[in-house]
C-alpha positions in Angstrom: -25.7 -52.0 60.3 -23.6 -53.8 57.8 -21.4 -51.1 56.2 -18.8 -52.6 53.8 -15.1 -52.3 54.6 -14.3 -51.4 51.0 -16.3 -49.9 48.1 -15.5 -50.1 44.4 -16.2 -46.8 42.6 -17.3 -47.2 39.0 -16.5 -43.9 37.4 -19.0 -43.0 34.7 -18.1 -39.4 33.9 -16.3 -40.1 30.7 -19.4 -41.8 29.2 -22.6 -41.1 31.1 -21.1 -37.7 32.1 -20.0 -36.4 28.7 -22.7 -37.9 26.4 -25.1 -35.0 26.9 -22.6 -32.2 26.6 -24.0 -29.9 23.8 -20.6 -28.8 22.6 -18.4 -31.6 21.1 -15.7 -32.8 23.4 -12.5 -33.7 21.6 -11.1 -37.3 21.7 -7.9 -35.9 23.1 -9.8 -34.3 26.0 -11.7 -37.5 26.7 -8.5 -39.5 26.8 -6.8 -37.0 29.1 -9.9 -37.2 31.4 -9.7 -41.0 31.4 -6.0 -40.9 32.1 -6.4 -38.6 35.0 -9.3 -40.7 36.4 -7.2 -43.8 36.2 -4.2 -42.1 37.8 -6.3 -41.1 40.8 -6.7 -44.7 41.6 -10.1 -45.5 40.1 -10.1 -49.2 39.1 -13.1 -49.0 36.9 -13.8 -46.3 34.3 -16.7 -46.5 31.9 -15.1 -45.0 28.8 -17.4 -45.1 25.8 -20.7 -46.2 24.3 -20.9 -48.2 21.1 -24.2 -46.6 19.9 -25.1 -44.9 16.7 -23.6 -41.4 16.4 -26.9 -40.3 15.1 -28.4 -41.0 18.6 -25.5 -39.9 20.7 -23.1 -37.7 18.7 -20.8 -37.2 21.6 -19.9 -40.9 21.6 -19.0 -41.0 17.9 -15.3 -41.5 18.6 -15.9 -44.7 20.7 -13.6 -46.8 18.5 -10.7 -44.3 18.8 -11.1 -44.0 22.5 -11.1 -47.8 23.1 -8.2 -48.5 20.7 -6.1 -45.8 22.4 -6.9 -47.2 25.9 -6.1 -50.8 24.7 -2.7 -49.6 23.4 -1.9 -47.6 26.6 -3.0 -50.5 28.7 -0.7 -52.9 26.8 2.3 -50.5 27.3 1.6 -49.5 30.9 3.2 -50.7 34.1 1.5 -48.1 36.2 -1.9 -47.9 37.9 -3.5 -47.7 34.4 -2.8 -51.4 33.8 -5.0 -52.2 36.7 -7.9 -50.1 35.5 -10.9 -51.7 33.8 -12.2 -49.7 30.8 -15.7 -50.7 30.0 -18.1 -49.7 27.2 -21.9 -49.8 26.6 -22.9 -52.1 23.9 -26.7 -52.1 23.5 -26.8 -54.4 20.5 -24.8 -57.0 18.5 -23.4 -54.4 16.1 -22.1 -52.4 19.0 -20.7 -55.5 20.7 -18.8 -56.6 17.6 -17.3 -53.2 17.2 -16.2 -53.2 20.9 -14.7 -56.6 20.6 -12.7 -55.5 17.6 -11.2 -52.7 19.8 -10.2 -55.2 22.5 -12.8 -54.1 25.1 -12.7 -56.5 28.1 -15.9 -55.5 29.7 -19.2 -54.3 28.3 -22.6 -53.3 29.6 -26.2 -53.6 28.5 -29.0 -51.4 29.9 -32.7 -52.2 30.5 -35.4 -50.3 32.3 -37.9 -51.1 35.1 -40.4 -48.8 33.4 -42.3 -49.8 30.2 -42.8 -46.1 29.2 -39.1 -45.2 29.6 -38.1 -48.3 27.7 -40.3 -47.3 24.8 -39.0 -43.7 24.8 -35.4 -44.6 25.4 -34.8 -47.7 23.2 -38.1 -48.0 21.3 -39.2 -51.3 22.6 -40.9 -53.0 25.6 -38.9 -54.3 28.6 -39.4 -57.9 27.4 -38.3 -57.0 23.9 -35.2 -55.2 25.3 -34.2 -58.2 27.4 -34.7 -60.5 24.4 -32.4 -58.3 22.4 -29.7 -58.3 25.1 -29.7 -62.1 25.5 -27.6 -62.9 22.4 -25.4 -59.9 23.0 -24.5 -61.1 26.5 -24.1 -64.7 25.3 -21.7 -63.6 22.5 -19.7 -61.4 24.9 -19.3 -64.2 27.4 -18.2 -66.6 24.7 -15.6 -64.1 23.7 -14.3 -64.0 27.3 -15.7 -60.5 28.0 -17.5 -59.7 31.2 -20.9 -58.1 31.1 -22.5 -55.6 33.5 -26.2 -54.9 33.5 -28.0 -51.6 34.2 -31.6 -51.1 35.2 -32.9 -47.6 34.9 -35.8 -45.8 36.7 -35.5 -48.0 39.8 -36.9 -45.3 42.1 -39.2 -43.5 39.7 -40.0 -42.7 36.0 -40.5 -39.4 34.3 -43.6 -40.8 32.5 -45.0 -43.3 35.0 -44.0 -41.9 38.4 -43.6 -44.5 41.1 -42.1 -47.9 40.0 -42.9 -51.0 42.0 -39.8 -52.6 43.5 -41.0 -56.0 42.2 -40.6 -54.6 38.6 -37.0 -53.7 39.3 -36.4 -57.1 40.9 -37.8 -58.8 37.8 -35.5 -57.0 35.4 -32.5 -57.4 37.6 -33.2 -61.2 37.9 -33.3 -61.5 34.1 -30.0 -59.7 33.6 -28.3 -61.9 36.2 -29.8 -65.0 34.6 -28.4 -63.9 31.2 -24.9 -63.9 32.7 -24.4 -60.3 33.9 -21.8 -60.5 36.8 -23.2 -57.3 38.3 -26.4 -55.3 38.1 -26.3 -51.5 38.6 -29.6 -50.0 39.9 -30.1 -46.6 38.5 -32.3 -43.8 39.9 -32.3 -42.1 36.5 -34.2 -39.0 37.4 -32.9 -38.7 41.0 -36.3 -38.8 42.7 -35.6 -41.5 45.3 -35.4 -41.1 49.0 -33.6 -43.3 51.6 -36.5 -45.5 52.7 -37.7 -46.0 49.1 -34.1 -47.0 48.2 -34.0 -49.5 51.1 -37.3 -51.0 50.2 -36.3 -51.3 46.5 -33.0 -52.9 47.4 -34.7 -55.3 49.8 -36.9 -56.7 47.0 -34.1 -56.8 44.4 -31.7 -58.6 46.8 -34.1 -61.5 47.0 -33.4 -62.1 43.4 -29.8 -61.0 43.0 -27.3 -61.2 45.9 -26.3 -57.9 47.3 -22.7 -58.7 46.4 -23.7 -58.5 42.7 -25.6 -55.2 42.9 -24.4 -51.6 42.5 -26.0 -48.2 43.1 -26.2 -45.6 40.4 -28.0 -42.6 41.9 -28.6 -39.2 40.3 -28.8 -36.1 42.5 -31.6 -34.2 40.8 -33.4 -33.6 44.1 -30.3 -33.5 46.3 -31.0 -37.0 47.8 -28.2 -39.1 46.2 -25.8 -39.1 49.2 -28.6 -39.9 51.6 -29.8 -42.7 49.4 -26.3 -44.0 49.1 -25.8 -44.0 52.8 -29.1 -46.0 53.1 -28.0 -48.7 50.7 -24.4 -48.8 52.1 -26.1 -49.7 55.4 -27.7 -52.7 53.6 -24.3 -53.9 52.3 -24.0 -52.3 48.8 -20.3 -52.1 48.0 -20.2 -50.8 44.5 -21.2 -47.2 43.6 -21.4 -45.6 40.2 -20.5 -41.9 40.2 -19.3 -39.1 37.9 -16.4 -36.8 38.4 -17.6 -33.2 39.0 -21.2 -34.5 38.9 -21.1 -34.5 35.1 -24.1 -36.0 33.2 -27.8 -36.4 33.1 -30.2 -38.3 30.9 -31.2 -37.2 27.4 -34.6 -38.9 27.9 -35.4 -37.7 31.4 -36.2 -33.9 31.5 -34.7 -32.2 34.6 -32.4 -35.1 35.5 -29.5 -32.8 36.5 -26.7 -35.4 36.7 -25.0 -38.2 38.5 -23.8 -37.9 42.0 -20.3 -36.4 42.1 -17.5 -38.9 42.6 -15.7 -36.4 44.9 -18.7 -36.1 47.2 -19.1 -39.9 47.4 -15.5 -40.4 48.1 -15.6 -37.8 50.9 -18.6 -39.6 52.5 -16.8 -42.9 52.3 -13.6 -41.6 53.7 -15.5 -40.1 56.6 -17.0 -43.5 57.3 -13.6 -45.2 57.2 -14.5 -47.1 54.1 -11.6 -47.9 51.7 -11.8 -47.0 48.0 -8.2 -46.9 46.9 -8.9 -43.5 45.3 -6.9 -40.3 45.9 -9.5 -37.7 46.7 -7.2 -34.7 46.1 -6.2 -36.0 42.7 -9.8 -36.6 41.8 -10.8 -33.1 42.9 -8.1 -31.6 40.7 -9.4 -33.7 37.8 -13.0 -32.5 38.4 -11.8 -28.9 38.5 -9.8 -29.4 35.3 -12.7 -31.1 33.3 -15.2 -28.5 34.5 -12.9 -25.7 33.2 -12.3 -27.6 29.9 -16.1 -27.8 29.4 -16.7 -24.2 30.5 -19.3 -25.3 33.1 -19.5 -25.0 36.9 -18.1 -27.8 39.0 -21.0 -30.0 40.1 -19.1 -31.4 43.2 -19.6 -29.5 46.5 -16.5 -31.3 47.9 -14.5 -30.5 44.7 -15.4 -26.8 45.0 -14.5 -26.7 48.7 -11.1 -28.5 48.2 -10.1 -26.3 45.3 -11.1 -23.2 47.2 -9.0 -24.2 50.3 -5.9 -24.8 48.1 
């Protein structure tokens, strides 16, 4: 066993978590959520997505969000100043808009499934990677770090099983482009621990484990078990969403990301450092769940709030 001593949590609730909410969430609420997440000690918060509002209406205020964060970052001497606020930029137009807002880290996202790629971004895997190459190149020239995402790494809603070699090939391309880290997404949450290990084994032959992250959804209740399995292999970066917010608009039945509170409780129980205050995070999860008028998707969050 090679459990890491420290794990970096990438909090995706403010972007991946909110993007599918059917009722519009105000810019003020989003900024308050991000502030609370940052104040809990999270060092990386994915805050916005520079995509067309036609496709993702909930992210239409990406410019206002990132400009407000840039200004608060410049004027802050607290924990916020240490927080990385990243944004998705799937194309050059999105990247240029993000750069204008002073974004210091962006992300591009590919898929290990041809069918999912076609349904999600209307092109093949090869075409998507060809599109991303100039985006990544331009971002790096501007001094901005780029993170890569691979979706459907443990299964696809259209194709079913995905060969680990397919995942490894996409991850290799993203790293070769210049992505400093590649996040492996179980988009529909169908993975199980041994499948997660086998997938990671193949991918880590192409991309060092130190440059990989796990982004596991909890549709079938397997996310924590899968995370334990990849932690055992040395994964030290985990994407999660406060209160388990989120899902995938192109993956029917994908109920949401693993809850950050649940991940944190697991890690604390294993003696793994995160730098995040679990009690503060649980209060944030409770608050945003009430703001959205939806049940809290974190079992740990529910238990902590019930116990006072």
